[in-house]
NUDREN-627959 format. One record per residue (C-alpha): residue number from 1; residue in three letters; x negated, y, z; chain. Coordinates in pm, whole numbers, plus 50000, padded with zeros to 5 digits. Layout:
N
<NUM,ALA,<X,Y,Z>,A>;
...
This chain:
108
<1,MET,<28590,76481,38319>,A>;
<2,PRO,<28326,76744,38395>,A>;
<3,ARG,<27981,76621,38499>,A>;
<4,TYR,<27783,76754,38793>,A>;
<5,LEU,<27425,76722,38909>,A>;
<6,ALA,<27392,76700,39287>,A>;
<7,LEU,<27053,76760,39447>,A>;
<8,LEU,<27029,76644,39807>,A>;
<9,GLN,<26771,76673,40080>,A>;
<10,TYR,<26790,76441,40379>,A>;
<11,SER,<26758,76588,40728>,A>;
<12,ALA,<26524,76417,40975>,A>;
<13,GLU,<26826,76227,41111>,A>;
<14,GLY,<26930,76123,40761>,A>;
<15,MET,<26580,76006,40675>,A>;
<16,LYS,<26578,75784,40985>,A>;
<17,GLY,<26903,75626,40863>,A>;
<18,LEU,<26760,75578,40513>,A>;
<19,LEU,<26452,75404,40653>,A>;
<20,LYS,<26677,75175,40856>,A>;
<21,GLU,<26936,75090,40587>,A>;
<22,LYS,<26716,75122,40274>,A>;
<23,ALA,<26801,75287,39944>,A>;
<24,ALA,<27035,75026,39792>,A>;
<25,ALA,<27279,75052,40082>,A>;
<26,ARG,<27287,75431,40055>,A>;
<27,GLU,<27350,75415,39681>,A>;
<28,THR,<27643,75178,39741>,A>;
<29,ALA,<27784,75420,40000>,A>;
<30,GLY,<27739,75709,39756>,A>;
<31,ARG,<27924,75522,39482>,A>;
<32,LYS,<28213,75450,39719>,A>;
<33,ALA,<28229,75815,39829>,A>;
<34,THR,<28232,75931,39466>,A>;
<35,GLU,<28509,75687,39374>,A>;
<36,SER,<28714,75792,39679>,A>;
<37,ALA,<28704,76148,39540>,A>;
<38,GLY,<28836,76030,39204>,A>;
<39,GLY,<28494,76049,39041>,A>;
<40,LYS,<28248,75819,38869>,A>;
<41,LEU,<27878,75795,38953>,A>;
<42,GLU,<27664,75789,38637>,A>;
<43,ALA,<27307,75810,38766>,A>;
<44,TRP,<27130,75792,39100>,A>;
<45,TYR,<26761,75883,39127>,A>;
<46,TRP,<26531,75906,39427>,A>;
<47,THR,<26242,76152,39426>,A>;
<48,ALA,<25906,76076,39581>,A>;
<49,SER,<25833,76434,39679>,A>;
<50,GLY,<25956,76786,39640>,A>;
<51,GLU,<26241,76994,39769>,A>;
<52,TYR,<26505,76723,39723>,A>;
<53,ASN,<26506,76350,39802>,A>;
<54,LEU,<26791,76253,39573>,A>;
<55,ALA,<26938,76354,39236>,A>;
<56,VAL,<27282,76223,39142>,A>;
<57,ILE,<27487,76274,38826>,A>;
<58,GLY,<27858,76211,38851>,A>;
<59,GLU,<28190,76289,38690>,A>;
<60,TYR,<28454,76460,38904>,A>;
<61,PRO,<28802,76587,38820>,A>;
<62,ASP,<28694,76948,38884>,A>;
<63,ALA,<28448,77173,39065>,A>;
<64,ALA,<28668,77188,39376>,A>;
<65,THR,<28651,76809,39414>,A>;
<66,ALA,<28272,76803,39366>,A>;
<67,GLY,<28238,77085,39618>,A>;
<68,ALA,<28467,76915,39869>,A>;
<69,LEU,<28257,76598,39856>,A>;
<70,GLY,<27945,76808,39906>,A>;
<71,ALA,<28099,76978,40209>,A>;
<72,LEU,<28193,76639,40355>,A>;
<73,LEU,<27840,76507,40306>,A>;
<74,LEU,<27684,76817,40463>,A>;
<75,SER,<27919,76794,40760>,A>;
<76,THR,<27768,76459,40860>,A>;
<77,GLY,<27434,76619,40944>,A>;
<78,VAL,<27233,76366,40742>,A>;
<79,PHE,<27166,76618,40464>,A>;
<80,SER,<27002,76955,40513>,A>;
<81,LYS,<27058,77072,40154>,A>;
<82,PHE,<27323,76991,39895>,A>;
<83,ASN,<27322,77175,39564>,A>;
<84,VAL,<27593,77103,39304>,A>;
<85,ILE,<27541,77216,38943>,A>;
<86,GLU,<27800,77172,38668>,A>;
<87,LEU,<27645,77020,38356>,A>;
<88,LEU,<27756,77133,38010>,A>;
<89,THR,<27714,76952,37680>,A>;
<90,THR,<27562,77121,37376>,A>;
<91,SER,<27906,77173,37221>,A>;
<92,GLU,<28035,77328,37546>,A>;
<93,ILE,<27742,77572,37555>,A>;
<94,ASP,<27791,77656,37186>,A>;
<95,ARG,<28159,77734,37256>,A>;
<96,ALA,<28053,77954,37548>,A>;
<97,LEU,<27790,78132,37338>,A>;
<98,GLY,<28054,78199,37073>,A>;
<99,LYS,<28276,78396,37312>,A>;
<100,SER,<28282,78771,37260>,A>;
<101,MET,<28206,78964,37579>,A>;
<102,GLN,<28085,79305,37681>,A>;
<103,TYR,<27854,79408,37962>,A>;
<104,ARG,<27671,79730,38046>,A>;
<105,PRO,<27356,79679,38255>,A>;
<106,PRO,<27289,79923,38541>,A>;
<107,GLY,<27137,80250,38426>,A>;
<108,ALA,<27215,80195,38059>,A>;
């Protein structure tokens, strides 16, 4: 299954909920949400500062499923940002780099 990195930023409302419930409860809820989408949560990391509060790596059947879960999470209002990035292995990148393609940049 493809792997995705999700970067999340809590809204003020979401941060209030996190302070009330604590991190372990939110991780459990995140694991259940991932499993309900047919995925598997691999890693869950909190950040102390920066643009995002949470970084999650999970496996999902496809990009549409990962995106649908992101849309569901954003719809709750507890996150102000949700960025999903597909992760590729070295062999996947090498296969991609081996593909023959053509492109003409503007003005060339």
